[in-house]
N, C-alpha and C positions, 0 to 999 in steps of 0.2 A: 691131046692132053692125056697122060696116063691115068689109070683108075685111082691111084693113090692121090694124085693132085686133084682129080675131079671130086673125090670125096671130101677133101679138105676145103675146096672152094665152095662146095655145097653147104658145108658146115658154117663157113664164114658168112654166107648169105643168110642162113637161118638165124645166126646170132645177131647179124645186123638188123634183120627184121624185128626180132624180139626186142632189141635195144630201143628201137624207134616206136614201139607200140605203146599205147596209153598206159596200161598198168605198170610196165617196166619203167616208163619215164616218171610216173607219179611216185614210184617207190625209190627212186635214185637217191634221194636225200637221206634215206634210212639204211643204206647198204653197209654191211659189215663184212670186211674181208679178213681172212686168216690164211696163213701159209698152209698149203696142202702137202700132206705127207705121202700121197699116193704116187707110186712109180708110174712113169709114162714110157710106153714102148712104141717104136716105129718099125714095122716089118719084123717084129719079134726081138728087136734089139733095144735094150734100155737106153734112153737118151736123157741128157741132163737139161732139165727145164725148171725154171721157177714158176710154180703154179699157185694161184690163190683160189681158195674156196669161197664162193659168194652164192648164197642162197642154195647150197647143195650142189653147185656146178663148179668145175675147175676152169679157170681162165689163165691163159698164158700170153706172152708177148707175141705179136704177129711176126716179128723178126725171128723169134725162136722157132716158130712153125716153119717159116721159110727156109731157115737153115737146116732143119731136120728133114723136110720133104723136098727141098731144093727147088724153090721158085723165087723170083726176084721181088724184093721189097726195098723201095727207096723212099726218101723223104725230100721234099722240095721246100726249102725254107722260104723262098720268095712267095709262095702261095700257101704256106703252112698246110701242105697236103701230103698224104701218104699214097704211094703208087704200088700196086701189086701187079706183077706181070708173070703169068703162068708159062709164057714161052721162053723165059730167060732163067738161067741158073741163079742161085743165091750168091750174092757177094756183099761185102761190107761197105760199099761205097754209097754215095747219095747222088742225086741228080744236080747238085749244086757245087761240084768240085770246080774250083776256079780254073779258067783257061790259062791264066798266068800264075801258077802256084808260087808261093814264097816258102822259105824254110820254116817260117812261123806257121803258115797254114798246114804244111805237111806235118810238123811236129804236133799240132793240135789234132789232126786226123789220127795220128799214131797213138796219141794219148787216149782218145776216145776208143780206139780199138783195144787198147790195153785194159780198159774197164770191162770190155766184153770177153776178152781172152787173157786173163792174168796168167802169170807164170804157173805152169803146171796144168793148164787147161788144154783139153783136146780141141783142135779146130777142125773144120770140115775138110776132108781129104778123100779122093783127090780133088784139088781145087780147080774148077773149070773157069778159066778167065776168058772174057770176051774182048780183051784189049789187044789181042794179037801179039803178045810179048814172047820172049824166048821160052817161057815155061807155061804155055797156054793150058796145059793139063798137068800141072805140077803136083808132085807128091813129096812128102817129107819136107826138107828144107826149102826146095824150090816152090812148092805149093804155098807154104806159109809166106815166103818172101813176095810172091806174086799177089797173094791176098792183101798183104800190107800195102804194096805199091798201088793196087787198084783202089784201095780205100782212100789213098792220099791223092792220086792223080787221075782217077776216073778212066777215060778212054784216050788220054794223051799218048802220042806215039813214043816208042822206045828208041834209044840210041845206045850202042855199045862203044866203050872206050877201052882199048887194050893198053895195059900198063899205064894207068892214069897217074897224073901227078897228084900229090896230096891236096893241092889247092883246088883241084877239080871236084873233089868229093863233097857232097852236100847231103843234108838230112833227107831221108827217103830213098836215096840211091841204093842199089843192090851191088854188093861186092862179092865177086866169085873168085875162087882159087881151086887148084887141083889138090886132091888128097889121095889116100890109098884106095878110096872108093871111086865114085863118079864125080867127085868134086863137092864143094860146099858153097852155099850162098847165104849171105846175111844181109840184114837191112840196117842202114845207118840211122841211128836216132840223133846223135850229135857228134861233134868232132872237136878235139883239141889239137895242139901242135904235135902231140905225141901218140895219140890213140883215138879210135872211134868207139863210141858206145853203141851197142847194136841190140836188135831183137832177132832171134833165130829159132830154128827147130832142129831136132835130131830125128833119128829113125823112129822114135816112139810117138811122133806127131803131137808133142806137147809144146806149147809156146813157151819161150824163155825170153825174159827181158833183162837188160842191164849188163850183158856180157861186154868185155872189152877186148879189142884187138890192137896191138901196137903197130905203129907205122913201119918200123924197121922190119918187123916180122912179115907183115903183109907184102911189102915190096920185095921180099926174097922168095915168095911162093911162086911156083910155076902156074901158068894159066891165070895169073892175076889180071882181073878185068873189072870194069865198072859198067853197070846198066843204069842209065839215067832217063828221066822223062821230063826234065826241065827243058823248056823251049830254048833253042840256040839263040 
């Protein structure tokens, strides 16, 4: 474990001990929290975190720390428990991604991700995926697309479909096509007979939601392909 993570986990342990101590437990009913205005820096770079001042101390979400320092944080709904793994990189998934995802479950996962990274928000980059996909260390559009896919599908395997039919495209699938650079990849949110609504990123590493790509245009693009993780 690197020194940065070691310091963070030591701090988490101290905070947990204080939270379980007698005086802290007795005072819990009288806690007043206000938004903190103090800037937060990681390795000299300012990071965006929502902090609350409680009793003269700043408190932030565990997921925000995991994202900034890069360690795994997952939630298991079956046991109502939070899991912290210092050996894994941060990603937006949970340990309860269904083994047989539906378009409804995928759309729900994307909607939750949108709350964390609304349009204009900078997301973690490069995104290091543990799912073994085509963009396992993605940057820019490929990093954002893989992050979204992992949040919806967990560690399910990937399949590539060259020149897919419109009927094959489903929510959560990645659509790639060639452009003047190294290509572009987007994540399908929903589909009509004429277009797909997507989330994507450009070179500025800002999430964008709600863009539209028309069927006729996509099917004319070179390198048009689909990456899906729905079981066959």
